[in-house]
Residue, then its C-alpha position, 0 to 999 in steps of 0.5 A: m063176148r061175155r056180158l058185163p054189168p052196167l058201168t053205172a052199177i060198177e061205179a056205184f059199187v066202188q063208191v059205196a065200198r070206199t065210203g062205207s055209206i049209201k048216203a055219202a056215195a049217193q052225194e058223190l054221184a049226184l044220185s038219190a039214195p034209193a037210186l044208188s041202192r037200186r044200182i047196187q042191187a042190180l049188180e048183186r043180181f047180175i053176180g048172183k050173190p050179195l056184196f055187202e053186209r047191211r047195217h043200220q047206219a052203214v054198209a060193209l063189204n063181205a068177203d065176196g064184195d072185198k074180192l070184187l073190189q080188189q079186182i075191179a076198182p083199179a080198172l075203174d080208176r084207170l078207165t076214169d083217168a083215160v076218159e079224163s085225159m081224152t076229154s081234157g085235151v091234155e095227158v093227165e097222170r093222176i095219183r091217189l095220195g093218202v096223207l095226214p092233214l097236218f103233214a099235207q098242210q105243212r110239208i106238201f101244200p107249200h110246194l105244190a105250185e113247184l110240182r105243177a110247174k115242173h110236172p104239169q101233167l101230174h095231178l093229186d087226188i088227196d085222201t086224208a082218211g086214216h089207216n092209209m098204209a093199209r089202203v095202198g093198192d085199194g083206192l090209193d096209189v101212194a101213201i105218206a104214212l106215219a109209222r114205226d116201220p112200214d109194211p114189209s110188202l110195200y116199197a118204202k122210203r123214209l122221209d124224215h127223222d124227227q124228235v118228240y117235243a112237249i108242246g104247251a100254251r105259252r101261258l104255262l110258263d107265266g105266273p107264280d108256278p111256271v111249268t118247268r119241271p117234268e113232274q108237274l105233268e102229273g097235274l096236266t093232260a097229255l095230248i097224244h095222236r092215235d097213230m103215235p101212241d108211244t110218243f109220251s112214253a118215249w119222252r117220259h123215259a128220256a126225261g128219266f121219269d118212267e113212272l110219271e103219269p099225267l092227270a089224263i091222256d086225251h087222244f086225237d086223230s088230227g095233229a092240227l087239232m092237237l096243236e090248237a088244243a095245246a094252244q088253248g091250254l087244254g093239255v100238253a101235246f107230245m108230237h113231232a118237232s117239225h110240226f111245232d116248228e112249221a106251225h109258227d104259232p106264237r101261242l105255243v112253246r116247247l116245254y123243257d129242254i129234253a131231246v127225244p128221238s121219235p120212234y115214228s117217221y113219215w114214209f112214202v109207201c106204194r106197191p113195189r110194181a107202182m114204182q115202175q110207173k113213170h108218174i109215181r117215180l116222178f112224184h116220189d123223186w120230187l117229194v124226196e128232193t123237196l123234203g130233203a129226205p134222209i139217205 
């Protein structure tokens, strides 16, 4: 039988690759940073080549490291699940789900008790880091991605059709000069999500003000923080109507009566072969039914 490197070294390699940080990976594995580094070095000596590019504050996979991760991470994940199911006394079917925090908070978490009651064997490991569609198959089984169009190599199911709202603080409608005309945005800051860069231009075009430029544009990678910034009067957020409706925040109002179809949708995405797995299909079907996804 061919020798294998120590499992602890493989575990350390995968954790560092996924976090991009020796310190963060060491914390996850309850190790000191030097101890974790020694495990990585042991694996590199075993393989006979470096796996990372070392930088001052972080590490990044090189080509050999990326190739190894693609092959070894899914096997390690399956091994972890198998051991967990044997030691817990129940069969656990774990899904590694990538999803943006606001969607998870507003659209998934209110229904998780229903999922657990219907499918008690299903457990979700939730990852809220960005670029989740690109990580499907590499650390993620499934992603709920915000995009114009999904990667054509993936299985994809559209979960919604939405509209773009201009969302601001309620006090913008108070006072001697209430914000009721689109051209007044020239004196205000537009708040835009990095994953939805065209929301303002789509809204501006629908309003008939293609040349309208706000005072400034601030970018966010968190929808929840966008809503909070808008509520505090820091700008006007251009984001999905569903997020405004689900927020139930009395500090916020929809500005203007302009209906603008969003160029973006939320998509359920996974590798096509993943849909052959029962637990992935169960989660997919439950999610589509729960959200009332369009046909």
